N, C-alpha and C positions, 0 to 999 in steps of 0.2 A: 806249507798246508794246501789243500786241494780243496776248491770249492765246486760244488755240481751245477753252480747258475752262472749264466756270463749275460744277464740282460743287464743292456746300458741302463744307469738308473741316472737322474738327477742328484746332484748333489746335495747333501743334506737330508735326502726326503728315505724312505723305507725300501733297504736294499743296498742302501751305500754307505761307506766311510764314514758317516759324519763326527764331526769333531762335537770332545765333549764340552760342555759350558763351563765345568769345573775344571776342564784339564789343567788350561796354562795357569792357573795360582796354583796347582797343586804340584805342576813341576817346578815352579820358579818360588815356590816357599810361601806364597801369599796366602793360601786357602785357611780361613779359620775354621782349624777344627774345635772340638768341645774343650780340648784343653787349653783353648787359646781366648778362653770367654773372660772377659774382665768385666767390672762395673764399679761406678764411683762410690765410696761408700763401703767399700765390699767387707766383709768378715770371710774367714777362712774355714770349714769345717772338717772334721776328722771324726774315725770309728774306733770305739775299742770291741775289740773281739776276743773271743775267747780262747784260749789257751789248749784246750781241752775237746776231745771229739763229745764225750758225755760226761756229763757232771751236772748237779742240782745247785743252780745259784743261790746261796745261800745269802750274801749281803753285799751290797753296794754302799762304799763312803767314798763321796766326793768333796767332802771338806777341804782336802787340802789342793785338789784342783781350782776351787774357787779361789784360794790365797794367791793364785800368780796373777799377775798383774796383765792383763789384757785378753784374761777368759771372758767371754760376755754372755753364753749361755749352755748349757750342760741340760741334754732332753733324755729321758728315759722311758721305759714303760709305762711308767704312771703317766706320762705326760700327751700318749695318744690321744685324740680327742674322739677318734673314730674307732672304725674296726682295727684290731691289734693286730689280724691276721693279713695274709693278701696271697695270691699265687695263681697261676694262669689258668688250671682246670678244677686243683681242690685248695682250697684256701685256709691251708695248713703251715704256713711259714710265718713265724713273728717278725715286725718290723725290728722289737727288741725283745731278747729273752726279759722274763720278767723273775723277780726274785721268789723264790720258792718251786718256781718249775724246773725245767731243766733246758740244758743246751746241748744241741744235736750234733754237731759237727763242731773240728777244729775253723774255726772262722766267724763263727756266727757271731752276730754284733749284738752287742750288750749295750752299751749309750753312743751316743755322738755330742762332741763338742763343736763349737763355734767361737774361733777365736781373734783377735788382730793380725795374725802374722800364722803360717803352717808350723815355725818353729814352738810357738806357742800351742798348738794346738797339741804337737807332739811331750811337751814338757805335761802338759795338763793330763793326756792320756796316762802318762808314767807315772803320776802321782796319785791317780785313781785306784783304788783299794777294792779288789774284788775278793770275797770268798767263796770258794766252791769245795763242793762235795765231790771228789772224782769217783765215777763210776765205771763199770766196765764197759767199754763199747759192745756194740752187736756191729761184727764187721764181715761176717760170712751170712749171705745172703741166701744158701742151702738151709740155714738155721731158721730162715724164715720162712720157708716151706714147710720145715716136719713141725715147726711149733716149737723146737726147742730154745729159741732166741725169747726172751721176753719183750711185750710190745714198749717201744721205745716212743711211741708217740698215743694219743688217744683214739686215732683213727688208726691205729694197727699199722703190722709191718708190710700189708701186703697193697703194694698201689692198684694192680690191677691179674687177674688172670683170665686168659684165654685159650680156649680150645679150640682148634678146626678139626672136624671129623666129616671127611667127603669119602663117598666112595665105598668099596668094599674092603673094609677092616681086617680080612681075612687074607690078602693078598701077597703072596710070596715070591720073590722073584728067584729064576734060575741065578740069576745073579745076583748079591748082593756087596756093599761098601758100605763103610759106616766109619765114625772119627767124632773125636769130641775136639771143639776149636774152641780158642779163648781170644779175646781180644782186649786190649788195653786200653786203657782211661785216656783220651785225646784231650786237647786244650784246643781251643780255637784259635786262641794266639794272634789275635788281632794287634795291630800296632798300636792303633789310637786306644789310650787306655781308658776306663771309666771316669767320666767328669760330667757336672753339671753344675748350673748356675741357676740360684732360685730368687727371684725380684718378687717380693710382696707389694700387693696393693696400697695405696695411700691411706685406706680405710681398714686394713688388716683384716677385710675381708674375702681376698683371694689373693691367688699369686701367679706368676709366670714362670714357666720352667724350661729353661734351653738345655737340650741334653740329647745325646748320643743316643738311639733307641732304635728298633725295629718295627714297632708299631706305637704310635702317637695315641691313638684312642684306647687301647688297652689299658696301656701306662695310665692313661689319666683317670680311666674307669676306677683303679685299684687305688692311686695316690687319693684320689676324692673319697673315697671311703674310709680308709684310715684319716683324714684329716675332718671327716663328717661336714664336706662342703658340698655343694653341688656342684656337677661337673661341670657347667659353666663358669663357672668361680676358678677354676682350674685349666689353665690354656697352658697347652705344650706348643714349643718352636724348636724343629729337628735343630740341634747343633751337627757342626760338621763330624763326621762318623767316618773313623779309620779301621773300618773293618768290623764286621761282626759276625757271620756265619753261623748265627742259632744262639750265641751267649747275651744278646741284647734283648733277647724275646723276654727274659723274665727282667722286672726290675730289682735293681742293689740299691742305688744310693740315692734313690728320686724321690723315696717319703722324708728319709732324714734330712735331706737337702731342704727340702720345702717345710718340714717342721721346725727347724734352727732359722727359716727367713722369716718365717711368721711370727714366730717368739723374739724375736732381735727387731725387728722390723725393719731391716736392713739385708742386703743382697747378704746372699749365702753361696759361695762356690765350696764343693769338693770334689778333689782329682784323687783317685786312686794311685798309688804304686805299683809297680811291676809285679811285685810279690803279693803285696793285698787282692790285687787283679785276679789270681790264683783262686783266694779264696771267696773273691766278691761273686763270682759266674759260676754258672754250672759247666758241665763239660760232659764231652760225650760219653755213653753208658758204656761201663768196660761189662761183658758178657762172657757167660760160658754157652756153646751150642754143641748138643750131640746130633748127629744124622744120622740117619741109615737110606739108603735109596738101593730099591728092589728095580731091576730090569730085567728084560727077557736076554736071549742068546744074541739079537742083532742091536743090542744097547739101547732097546726105547725101554725109558722110565716109566713104570708101572706104579709104583708106590712110592710118596717120602714119608718118611717119621723123622720127627723132631721133636727136641725138647730144649727150649732154651730160657736162658736164667739173665735177666738183666739187673744189675745193682743200680737202683737208681738214687742213691743214696739220705742223704736224712729226711729230705722234703720232696713233694709232688712234682711241681715243676710239669713237664709234658710227659712224664715216664708211661702213663697209657698209652699215650696217643702212639708214643715210639715202637712202643711194645708193639700195638696194632700194624703199625708197618712193617714190624721183623715178621710177624707170623704171617700176614696176608702174601708176603713175598719168599717164603721161606720155599717156594720151587723155584725163584728166577724166572728168567725169561721162555721158560721150556713145559712142554706139553706134560700134563699130569693129571689121572681121573683121579686117582685115590692117595689120600692123605692124614695121616695122625700126628697133630700138632699141639704141643704143650708148651705155654708160654708164662712167663710170671714177671712180673716188674715189681722190685721189691725194695722197702726202708731198711736204710744200714746206718748206721754212725759214720760211714763213711762222706766225704764231700758230696753234694747235691749235682745229681746229674740233666741234664733236658735236651735241649735241642742243640745240635750241630750237624752242618751239610750231611746231608745224607739219611739222618733222621730215622735211624732203625736198622736202614737198608744196607747200610756199609756193615755191619757186623751179621746178618742174613748173608749177603752176598759173598763174604769170605769162608763162610764155613760151605754154601752149594758150590761154589766154585771148587774149595778145595773137593770137594766129592765127584768133581766132574771131572779134574785128573786120575781120581783111583778108578773112576766108572770106565774110564778110555782105557787105564792100564789093564783092567780086567778083562775088558771085552777085546783087547789087541787093537783098540781102533787109535786115531790120533787123537789129541785134544780138539782139533777143527771139527773132524768126523763126527766125533758124539754128541758135538755141540749143533753140529747142521742136525744131524740125525734127531734132534727133538726141539727144535727151536720153534718157539711159539709164533703163531701168525694172528693176523686181524679176526675176530671170531670164534677163536680158541676161548676157553674158560681158565678162570684164576681157580684156586680151590676153595674158593670161597663161593663159588658159584657166579662170580659176576663174570659178563663177557668183555673181552677184551674188544671195545669198539674203536679204540684209536688205532691210526696207523701204527702196524706193527711189524717194521722192517727188520726184524731180528735176523734173518738168512742174509739180507743186503749187510746190514752192519758186521758179521763176521766175514764174511767175503771179501768185503771193502777192505779189511782189516787186514786180510790173508795178501790183498796183492801187492800192500805196502811192502817194499823192497827191505830186505834185512839190513843192517849197515855191516860195513867191511869187518873180517876177522881183525882182532885184536893182534896186531905189530908186536914182535919181541923186542925193536928199539922204538916201541910208543913212548909219546912224551908222560911225564910221571904225574900228569893231570888227567890222564884217560886211564888211568891202572885206580884200583882200590887202595885207598890211602892216601891217594896225593902226592903233595909233595914231601911227606914226611917218609917218603922212600921205602916204606915197610913191605912192599908187595914187589915181584917181580912180577914180571907180563908171561915170561914160562912157564909161572905156577898157576895163572890162572885158568879158571873153567867158566864158560860162559854157557849159560842157560836160556830156554825162551818158555815162557808161559803164559797163559789165555785167562780172560776174564770177562765174562758179557754178563749185564745187570738187566733191570728193568726196574724202573723207580715211577711210583706216584707220582701224579702233579696235584699241586691244590690241597686244600684240607678236605677229611674224609668223615666216615659218620656223621652226617645228617649236619652237621657244622654250616650255618648262615655266612655261607662265604660270599662276600662281596665286595666291591671297591665303587667310590666315588671321584668324579672328576668334573672340574667346572672349565667351561671355555667361554671367552669373552672377545668380542669384537668392540673394541672402546677406543677414541682418539685416533684412529688409523692405525692401532695394531691389535696383533693377536695375544692374546693372555690364557696361558694355561696354569688351573691351580687344582691340587691334589695334596692327600695328605701321606702319599708312597715315603717312605723311608729309602731315602737312596745313601745306600749304605757302600759307594764303590760300585756296584751290579752295571751302573749306568743307564737307570731309568731317565733321570732329566735329559739324557740326550735322545733316548727314544720316545719322550712324549713330545720333544720337537719335531722330530722324523715325523711322526704320525700326524702331527698339526701340519706341519709343511704340506704332507701329502695330501690331507686331503682337504684342505682349505687353498693350495698355491700360496702360500704365503711363506717367504724364505725367512723374515723376522718374526721368530716367535719368541715371547718374554715367557719366562716360569714365575708365577708369586710365590711368594714364603711357602714353606711347607711347615705346616703348622695346622692346630686342631680347628680351626676357623674354617673346616670345610668338612663335608662328611668321611667318615672313616674309609681309609683303602686297604684294611686288613695290613697282617705282618710281612713284612719284605720277609719271606721264607717258604718254604714247599716248592719252590721254583714256581711261583706264580703270579708275580707280579707283570710280567708280560702279557700273560694270557689275561688277568683280572683288572690290573690298574691300565695295561695297556688297550686291555676290551671298553673300559671306562671313558679313558681319553677320546678314543675313536669315536665311541658314543657321542659324546659331548662335540665332538668336533664337525660331525657328519650334523648335527642337530641344530649348530651354528651355520654351517653351510648350505643346510635344507632353507632354512630361514633366509637368510643372505641372496638366495637364487629365487626365493619366492620373492625380495623385495625388488633385485634387480628385472626380473621380469614385469614386473607390477609397474616401475617406473619405468622400463623401457619400450613398454608395449610388446614384449616379447612372449613366446607360449612355452609355460615354464617347464611342462615334461620334456621340453628338448634342449634344455640348458644342463648342462655339466661343463664340471673343472678339469680340463685337460692339463697337467703341469701346472703353469702359473698364469694360464688363461681361461677366461669362463667362454664355453664355444656353444655357439648355437647351432644344430647340426639339421635344425632348417634351412636357416639361410645362410650359414655359412660364417654368419658375423662373430669375429675375435676378440674378446674384451680383457685386458689385463687386469686381475684380479685389484693389482695394486691400485687401479684407476676406481675402484667402487668401494672398496673395503673401508678407506675414510670416510664415507658417507653415512654409515650404521651403526649404531648402538645394538650389539646382539648377545646376548646371555643366556647361555643353558647348563644347567648341571645335572647330570645323569647317575644315575647307579646303574651298575653291570652286577650280573649275578650268573652264574651257573648254574645248573640243574639240581635239584637236592641230592644227596644219597644218601644212604641208611644206616642205620647202625646193625652189629653183627647180634646173630642170635646165640645160642646157647653152645650151636655147635661151631660157632663160627661164619655162618652163610649168610650172603647181603650185598648188595651194590653199595660198597663202603667207599671206593674211589672213585673219582672224577673222571680219569685219565693217565695216560701211562706215556713216558721217555724210554727208549733204550739206547744200548752202546755196548761198544766189544773195545777191548784192549789187548795188544798183545805186548809183552813186554820182554826185553833183552836185556841181560845183567850180566856182569865179571864179578866171579866171586872168587875170594883166595878161602879155598876150605883151611886151612892152616890157622891162618889169623881171624877168621871170619869176617873179613871185610867185604864189603859189596858197595858196586858201582852200577846205577842203573844206567846203561846207556841209551837205549832209543825205549820210546813208547810209541805205538803206530793203535791210531784210534779211525774208528769210523762212528758216528753220533748221529742218532735221528731229530732233528733239529725242527722239523717240519717245514718252516719258512725263514732262511737267515734275513734276518732285518737290518743287522749290522754286521757284516763279515769279522771287523777287526776286534769289534765288542764281543762277538762268540768266540774268537780266536783264544783273547785275552780269558776267557771264562774257562775253557778246556785246559789251557797250559795252567790256568790257577790252581783249578781241582785236581789235575793230575799233581801238582807238588804238595797239597795236601794231602792224596791219596798215596803219594809215595813217603812222606811223612810216618803216616801212619804203618806203613808196612818194614821201617828199616828203624826208625830212631825215634818219634814222639812217641813219649809216655811217663802223665803223671805215676808218679811211684808214691804210691800208699801204704804205709806199715801201721798198722793197730788205730786205723783212723786218723792219721798223721800224713802228712803232704810233706816228702822228702826234699823236692827240687823244686821249689815254685819261684823259678829265675830261669831266663834263658840259658844262663852258664850253665845248668845242670839241665835243663829241660831242653834237647836237642831239637833244631829247628833245619830244615833243609836249607841250603843257600843257593847262589847262583852256581857255585860249583859243583851242586849235586845234582841239578836239573839235568834230566837228559835229554835228547833230541827228541820233539815231540813231529810226529807226521801224521795230518789228519785229515779225514775226509769228512763234510759235512754234506749229510742226506738229507736232502729236501723231497719229502712229500707231502702235499699240503694236507695240514690237518683240519677238517671240515669242521670239526666240534670248536677249535678255537675262532676267536673273532677275529683275529689276524691270520690265522692257519698256521700261525709258530707256536712252538713248544719253548717251556721253560728249560736253559739249556744250564743252569748254574749248579744242581746237585750231580747229575749224571757221572760227570767228570770223575769224581773222587771215589766215585764206588767198586767200580770192576777193578781200575788200576790197582787196589792193595792188593787184592787175591793173585792179578796176573804178575806183581813183582813178586810173591809169596812162592806162587807154582813155577815161575823163572828158575828161583833160588832153588827150588825143591828138584829143578830139573838137573840143575846144575852139580848138586853135591850128592843128591840120593837120598836124603834124610826127611821125616816126618814132617817138622817143623810144624805143629798144630798152633803156633800162637803168632798174633803180631802184636807189636810190632816183634821182627825177629833180630835175635839179639846175635851179637858175634859170639857169642859162649853156646849159643844154641845150634850153631853152624859146626864149629870146631870140636866139641865134645865128642 
C-alpha cells in the first residue's frame, strides 16, 4: 500500500493507525455478537414462511402446534396491535401475511412461535397447517413495464420510473457503441446472521430490543408503529454486528421478536439459520441495462442513451432510491452534455431487493465501463486514453444539471493506478495455487491467457433527494474522563475507533470511553451510503469542539488567562501569549461539561420530471486495474492483481482505510466471477454457502493501492467515506480483463465458466 501522507501523528489521534476498542475481543472470540445474546427465563422464537412465491393464503390451523409441550405463544397477522405493514420508503410489506390476502415471495413470514427450546419451535412450525391457493408468479420485470403482468400488490408493480433528458436529444455521434448488460442478484453474505433479543418491561407497556441493525432509530420508528406504542416505550440497543453491507437497513425479525416478548411477558430470542437469512433480508437488485454512447472521432463523449430495468422483488424497500443512484450515475466519472436515460424499479414475485454496498451505482458502472472499453476499441485508443480523454473535473455538471463541487481527482485516480507496476508474467512452472483451478490441477500454465482491464467510477456520498440527513453525538467530561455517546451503528467499519480518534485529537485526552450505542441519544442515521465518517464524524467532532470551547473558557476564567490565546495542542493547553503549558489531564478532572450536537449537511433537491436537480451531496472517485489469468478451454479465472487509486479526501486511519479498500475489492470480485443468487420461477435455488459461492483467501488477489489525499472542503473532517467505492468499478475492471484475455463479449456478471468457453 502506498500513502500520500507522511505526517508524524500522535498515536491514537486522527491520521494514525489507532487500535479498535473491539479488536482484541473479536480476535480472541470474546466479542458478544447478536447471536450470543441470552437472558434469564428466555424463550426461543421462530418464523413460519411461505413455500410459494405467489399464493392466496386461504387458512391457518395452529391446533396441533398448541398441543406440543413447551409452546408458549403463536402470533399471526390478527395479533398485530398497530400498523400491519412496514417499510423504509413505502410501508407496503406485511409483518405477517393475512388470511385472505396473498403471499408475494418465497419466504414471506406467515406467523411466529415462541417456545422453551429451538427444537420445540421447529416441531411447532412443522405441525401448523397452512392452506394456499397457488398463483402464477410475476417473475419478468419487463411485463411490469408493458402492463401485461397483473398487479400483485394494491400499490401496483412500478416502484418508480425516472427519466433524465439533458441537452440536445438529437445528437448523433460519428462513433457509436452500444450493448445490453445484465447484473445478477448478489447477497450481502455477512457472517453474523440475523438475531435479536426482546425483553419486555415488567408492566408490559414497553420493550427493550437488542439487535444487529444499521439504523436504530428507523427500526424503532417502524417497530413502534406496528406495536402501536409510543417511541419512548421501544428502546433499542445495538447488538454485536457481524457485517451488514446494506442488508440490515430493512427490519426483518424485529417486530416478530417484540410481539412474542410482549405477549408472553418473557424475554424472547430469534436467530436465523443461514438458509433463513437468504429469505429474511434484501439483496442486490438484478438489473438489465441497455446503453449507447455517441462520440466524435477523437473519442469525446457527446451523448449517452440508456434504458435501465431494476427488479425490486416483492416489496419496495429502497428500490426507488437505488434506481435514482443508477440513473444519475449513468455517465460515470466522465463529462457528458447530452443524455437520454429511462429507468424503472419494478415489483415482481422474486425475492425483495434493496440496499447493498454501492447502492445502484454498481449496476450502472458495469454498463458504462463495459461501454468505455468498446469506445476505446472503436476509436483505436487504449482503455486508459479513452478514460483520460473524458475524465470529469471539479466544476463539471452531471447529466442532472448538478455541478460537481466536490474535489474530483478522476485524472489522478487513473494515472496513479496506471503507474502501479504490473505483476510478473505467469511462469510455466508456477505453483498450482497461482494457476486458475488451484490444487485441482485442472489448468496448465502453458494454456493460460492473461488479460488486463480497467474500471473507473463515481459514487455519491450521503442520502439524496431532499432527505433530512443528520447525525447526533454527545460528548461529556465527567469524573475526570471523556465520554462519547452516539447511535451510530458499528457494523465493522470502525466508527467506534474513529470517534475515539476525534475526541483524542480535539480534546487532547488519550483515554476516551464510549457509552452504549442505543436510542437514548438522538438519531445518527443509517450506517450506509458511505456517510458515517462525514455525518457522525462531523457530529462527534462538533460535540467535542463544544466541550473543548467550554473547557478552555473555564480554564481561562479559573487561571486568569486570556481565552482567545488558549488552544489545545496535542495533550496540552497552550497559552500563546505567555507560553504557559498546561497538561489537559491536569484540568479535565475539575469540570463536568456536557454537550449534545446535531450535524446536518446542506439540503438536496428532488429530481423534476426531466431528471434535473441538485439531488446529491458530494462524490468520491476511484480507479481499478485488474490483471486476470484465464483458461479459455475450461472457463476458469484467477484474479492476479488489483491496482487502485482512491479519492479519500483525508486519511483518518490508514489501516482502517486499507481494510475497507481490500474488503470492497473482495466483494466486487465476488460479483464479477462467482456470487449470484439463482432464482427460478421465483424460487431461490442456492440458499446456502455450499451453493452460493464466496471468494476465499485463496481467491484474493494482490491489492496495490494509492490513497489520494485532496482535502474535501465540504466535509467537516476533510475526509470522504471510503466504504462503497472499492466494490464498484472493480467488477467491470475484472470483466474487462477477462474480455481482454479471451476476446468474447461477456455482457453479464458474474462471468460464468460456460460464458467463457462456449
